[in-house]
C-alpha positions as CSV (number, residue, x, y, z in Angstrom):
1,M,7.0,12.9,5.2
2,S,8.8,9.3,5.9
3,T,6.8,6.2,6.2
4,K,5.1,5.1,9.2
5,Y,4.0,1.8,10.6
6,T,1.3,0.4,12.6
7,E,1.2,-2.3,15.2
8,E,-1.0,-4.4,12.8
9,Q,2.3,-4.3,10.6
10,V,0.5,-2.0,7.9
11,W,2.9,0.8,6.7
12,I,1.8,4.2,4.9
13,R,3.7,6.5,2.9
14,P,2.2,10.0,3.0
15,D,2.9,12.3,0.1
16,G,1.0,15.5,0.9
17,E,-2.7,15.1,1.1
18,F,-2.5,11.6,-0.3
19,A,-0.6,8.3,1.0
20,T,0.4,5.1,-0.4
21,V,-0.8,1.6,2.2
22,G,1.1,-1.7,2.1
23,I,2.1,-4.8,4.7
24,T,5.3,-5.0,6.4
25,H,8.1,-7.6,5.7
26,H,7.4,-8.9,8.9
27,A,3.7,-9.3,7.9
28,Q,4.2,-11.1,4.8
29,D,7.4,-13.0,6.3
30,A,4.7,-14.6,9.0
31,L,2.1,-14.8,6.7
32,G,3.9,-16.9,4.3
33,D,3.1,-17.3,0.5
34,I,0.2,-14.5,-0.3
35,V,-1.9,-16.1,-2.8
36,F,-5.0,-13.5,-2.9
37,V,-5.3,-10.0,-1.9
38,D,-8.8,-8.3,-1.2
39,L,-8.3,-4.7,-2.2
40,P,-10.8,-1.8,-1.5
41,A,-13.0,-0.6,-4.4
42,V,-11.5,2.8,-5.3
43,G,-13.8,5.9,-4.0
44,T,-14.6,4.1,-0.6
45,E,-14.2,6.1,2.3
46,I,-12.6,3.8,5.3
47,A,-11.9,5.2,8.9
48,Q,-8.8,4.8,10.5
49,K,-8.3,1.3,12.4
50,A,-11.2,-0.5,10.2
51,V,-10.6,-3.2,8.1
52,A,-9.5,-1.9,4.9
53,G,-8.8,-5.4,3.0
54,V,-7.4,-9.1,3.6
55,V,-4.9,-11.3,2.7
56,E,-4.6,-14.9,2.5
57,S,-1.4,-17.2,2.2
58,V,-1.2,-20.6,2.0
59,K,-1.1,-20.7,5.8
60,T,-3.8,-18.1,7.0
61,A,-5.6,-15.0,6.0
62,A,-5.5,-11.5,7.8
63,D,-7.4,-8.4,7.9
64,V,-5.4,-5.3,6.7
65,F,-6.4,-2.6,8.8
66,M,-6.2,1.2,7.6
67,P,-3.6,3.5,9.4
68,A,-5.4,6.7,8.7
69,S,-8.5,7.6,7.6
70,G,-9.1,8.1,3.8
71,V,-10.8,8.0,0.6
72,V,-9.1,5.2,-1.8
73,T,-8.1,6.7,-5.1
74,E,-6.1,3.8,-6.5
75,V,-5.5,0.0,-5.8
76,N,-2.5,-2.0,-7.2
77,E,-3.9,-4.2,-10.1
78,A,-0.4,-5.6,-10.5
79,L,-0.9,-7.0,-6.8
80,R,-4.3,-8.3,-7.6
81,A,-2.7,-10.1,-10.7
82,D,0.1,-11.1,-8.7
83,P,-0.6,-11.5,-4.8
84,S,3.4,-12.4,-4.6
85,L,4.6,-9.1,-4.7
86,A,3.4,-8.5,-1.7
87,N,6.2,-11.2,-0.7
88,T,9.1,-9.8,-3.2
89,S,8.5,-6.4,-2.8
90,P,6.4,-5.3,0.4
91,L,7.3,-2.0,0.3
92,E,7.6,-1.0,-3.2
93,N,6.0,-3.1,-5.7
94,G,3.7,-4.9,-3.3
95,W,1.7,-1.6,-1.9
96,F,-2.2,-2.3,-1.9
97,F,-3.8,0.8,-2.1
98,K,-3.7,4.6,-2.0
99,V,-5.9,7.3,-0.5
100,K,-6.7,11.0,-0.3
101,L,-6.1,11.3,3.6
102,T,-9.4,12.9,5.5
103,D,-7.2,13.4,9.0
104,Q,-3.6,13.8,8.8
105,T,-3.0,14.5,12.4
106,Q,-3.5,11.0,12.7
107,L,-0.1,10.1,11.1
108,T,1.8,11.6,14.2
109,A,0.5,8.6,16.7
110,L,1.9,6.2,14.2
111,M,5.5,4.8,14.3
112,D,8.4,6.0,12.4
113,E,11.3,3.8,11.0
114,S,13.3,4.1,14.3
115,A,10.5,3.3,16.8
116,Y,9.1,0.6,14.1
117,A,12.5,-1.0,14.7
118,K,12.5,-0.7,18.0
119,F,9.0,-2.6,18.1
120,E,9.9,-5.4,16.1
121,A,13.4,-5.8,18.3
């Protein structure tokens, strides 16, 4: 399945029963230079639309909302050490965390790349 997007500027890339989560290029652009990320603990179960983390930039702070329910299996320690990865590579090296999905049907309500492009236009 391809990358899906939320209106809250979070992306999720499913891979079977697991998925990788991060913020969109638009989100990092709006935030400006990211200086800190608060990532959830491995093993934390997070419901869809619940706050999963926080991003702080030189301008503001923003909550990261969970795109689909799941249990955190891994966090991006490289991002924790270098938050600017969310600016320089938001869709690749700047991912936030990985989850084991608990309700894959929630993904169907999210925007695909085409719908997200129209949303951003």
